[in-house]
C-alpha positions as CSV (number, residue, x, y, z in Angstrom):
1,M,104.5,80.0,107.9
2,R,104.8,83.8,107.7
3,L,102.9,84.9,104.5
4,G,103.6,88.3,103.0
5,V,100.7,89.7,101.0
6,D,100.5,92.9,99.0
7,I,97.3,94.9,99.2
8,D,96.6,96.8,95.9
9,G,96.0,94.4,93.0
10,V,96.1,91.4,95.4
11,V,93.8,91.9,98.3
12,A,92.1,95.1,97.1
13,D,90.7,95.2,93.5
14,S,92.1,98.7,93.3
15,Y,93.2,99.1,89.6
16,P,89.8,98.8,87.8
17,F,88.4,101.5,90.2
18,W,91.5,103.7,89.8
19,L,91.3,103.3,86.0
20,G,87.7,104.6,86.0
21,E,88.6,107.6,88.2
22,L,91.7,108.4,86.2
23,N,89.7,108.2,82.9
24,R,87.2,110.7,84.3
25,Y,89.9,113.0,85.6
26,Y,92.0,113.0,82.5
27,G,89.1,112.8,80.0
28,K,90.3,109.5,78.5
29,D,88.7,106.2,77.8
30,I,91.5,103.7,78.5
31,K,90.1,100.2,78.8
32,A,92.9,98.3,80.5
33,I,96.1,98.8,82.4
34,H,98.9,97.2,80.4
35,R,101.7,98.9,82.3
36,Y,102.1,99.1,86.1
37,E,103.3,102.7,85.7
38,M,99.8,104.2,85.2
39,H,101.2,107.8,84.6
40,L,102.8,106.5,81.4
41,I,99.5,105.1,80.2
42,F,97.8,108.4,80.7
43,D,100.9,110.3,79.3
44,V,101.3,112.6,82.3
45,P,104.2,113.2,84.7
46,W,104.3,111.0,87.8
47,E,104.2,114.1,90.0
48,H,100.9,115.2,88.4
49,M,99.3,111.7,88.9
50,N,100.7,111.6,92.4
51,Q,98.9,114.9,93.2
52,F,95.7,113.4,92.0
53,F,96.1,110.4,94.3
54,V,97.0,112.6,97.3
55,A,94.0,114.9,96.7
56,N,91.6,111.9,96.3
57,V,93.1,109.3,98.7
58,E,90.0,108.8,100.7
59,N,87.9,107.8,97.7
60,L,90.7,105.9,95.9
61,F,91.6,103.7,98.9
62,M,88.1,103.2,100.4
63,A,86.0,102.6,97.4
64,P,87.6,99.4,95.9
65,T,86.2,96.1,96.8
66,P,88.3,93.1,97.9
67,M,89.6,90.8,95.1
68,P,87.2,87.8,94.7
69,G,88.1,85.1,97.1
70,A,90.7,87.1,99.0
71,R,88.9,87.5,102.3
72,T,87.9,83.8,102.4
73,A,91.3,82.5,101.5
74,L,93.1,84.8,104.0
75,A,90.6,83.8,106.7
76,K,91.4,80.1,106.2
77,L,95.1,80.8,105.9
78,S,95.2,82.9,109.1
79,I,94.1,79.9,111.2
80,E,97.6,78.3,110.7
81,H,99.8,81.1,109.3
82,E,100.8,84.6,110.1
83,I,99.5,87.1,107.5
84,I,101.8,90.1,107.1
85,L,100.3,92.7,104.8
86,V,103.1,94.6,103.1
87,T,102.1,97.6,101.0
88,A,103.9,100.4,99.2
89,R,101.4,102.8,100.4
90,R,102.8,105.7,102.4
91,E,102.8,106.0,106.2
92,V,100.2,108.8,106.1
93,E,97.9,106.3,104.4
94,E,98.1,103.7,107.1
95,E,95.0,104.8,109.0
96,I,92.8,104.7,105.8
97,T,94.3,101.4,104.9
98,R,93.4,100.0,108.3
99,R,89.8,101.3,107.9
100,W,89.4,99.6,104.6
101,L,90.8,96.3,106.0
102,E,88.4,96.5,108.9
103,L,85.4,97.5,106.7
104,H,86.0,94.4,104.5
105,Q,86.9,92.2,107.5
106,I,90.3,91.2,106.0
107,P,92.2,89.1,108.5
108,F,95.9,89.9,109.1
109,T,98.5,89.5,111.7
110,K,100.5,92.7,110.9
111,L,100.3,95.6,108.5
112,M,103.5,97.1,107.1
113,V,103.1,100.4,105.2
114,V,106.5,100.6,103.6
115,G,106.3,103.5,101.1
116,D,109.4,103.5,98.9
117,R,111.3,100.8,101.0
118,S,112.2,97.6,99.2
119,K,109.6,94.9,99.8
120,A,112.5,92.4,99.4
121,E,114.3,94.0,102.3
122,V,111.1,94.1,104.4
123,C,110.5,90.4,103.7
124,A,114.0,89.5,104.8
125,E,113.7,91.6,108.0
126,E,110.3,90.2,108.9
127,G,111.3,86.5,108.2
128,I,108.5,86.1,105.6
129,D,108.5,82.6,104.0
130,L,106.3,83.3,100.9
131,F,105.0,86.4,99.3
132,V,101.9,87.2,97.2
133,E,102.4,90.1,94.8
134,D,101.1,91.6,91.6
135,Y,104.0,93.8,90.4
136,A,106.4,91.7,88.4
137,I,109.5,93.8,89.3
138,N,108.8,93.4,93.1
139,A,108.1,89.7,92.5
140,A,111.5,89.2,90.8
141,L,113.4,91.1,93.5
142,I,111.7,89.2,96.3
143,A,112.2,85.9,94.5
144,A,115.9,86.7,94.0
145,S,116.4,86.0,97.7
146,G,115.2,82.5,97.2
147,M,111.8,83.1,98.6
148,P,108.8,81.7,96.6
149,V,106.5,84.4,95.2
150,L,103.0,83.9,93.9
151,I,102.1,86.6,91.4
152,L,98.4,87.3,90.9
153,D,97.8,87.5,87.2
154,A,97.0,91.0,85.8
155,T,97.2,92.6,82.4
156,Y,100.2,94.6,83.5
157,N,102.3,91.7,84.8
158,R,102.3,89.3,81.8
159,V,106.0,89.0,81.4
160,E,108.5,86.2,81.6
161,L,108.9,85.4,85.3
162,P,111.9,84.1,87.2
163,Q,112.0,80.5,88.4
164,N,110.8,81.3,92.0
165,V,107.7,83.1,90.8
166,I,104.5,81.2,90.3
167,R,101.7,82.7,88.4
168,C,98.2,82.3,89.9
169,Y,95.0,83.4,88.2
170,N,92.7,83.7,91.3
171,W,92.7,83.5,95.1
172,G,91.5,79.8,94.9
173,Q,94.8,79.0,93.1
174,I,96.8,81.1,95.5
175,Y,95.3,79.3,98.5
176,Q,95.9,75.8,97.0
177,T,99.5,76.7,96.0
178,I,100.2,78.0,99.5
179,L,98.8,74.7,101.0
180,K,101.0,72.7,98.6
181,L,104.1,74.7,99.3
182,G,103.5,74.6,103.0
183,A,103.3,70.8,102.9
184,Q,106.7,70.4,101.3
């Protein structure tokens, strides 16, 4: 099976670290991310927050730790399945992404840095059979093609999910669900 897996919020525990850095930068004390669009939480234009990310990319992409259980689950899954990492990071961030993956010994078959391209289109092009995501809109778009999607629970994705999207609360659940779906 070809497994598509997002990075930020799925393999990398990016959002808690980013929240802390953004709080320091903007002088706020926001405790949780309840919207995926963080610029709206901080009440700043997207362009301003994007400038912050561009200026601090090394720290913002290298400092987060892996999600608990991600490395172990991906290592087990990579024995029998292809792991295609599909991230909305920009092409200029591919090298730093590869460094982070190597630093944390995250196993994968292929890395796709797609920027603004639709992950649903990339999944179709790559023949991905199942996708693991954290952004509810991406999960719904990918699931609309008939592909099962596992969504890793987060404060910003607790919405009603389409039929093909299965909520998982940790990487142990993701691993077990993939095994179950692969056996069908």
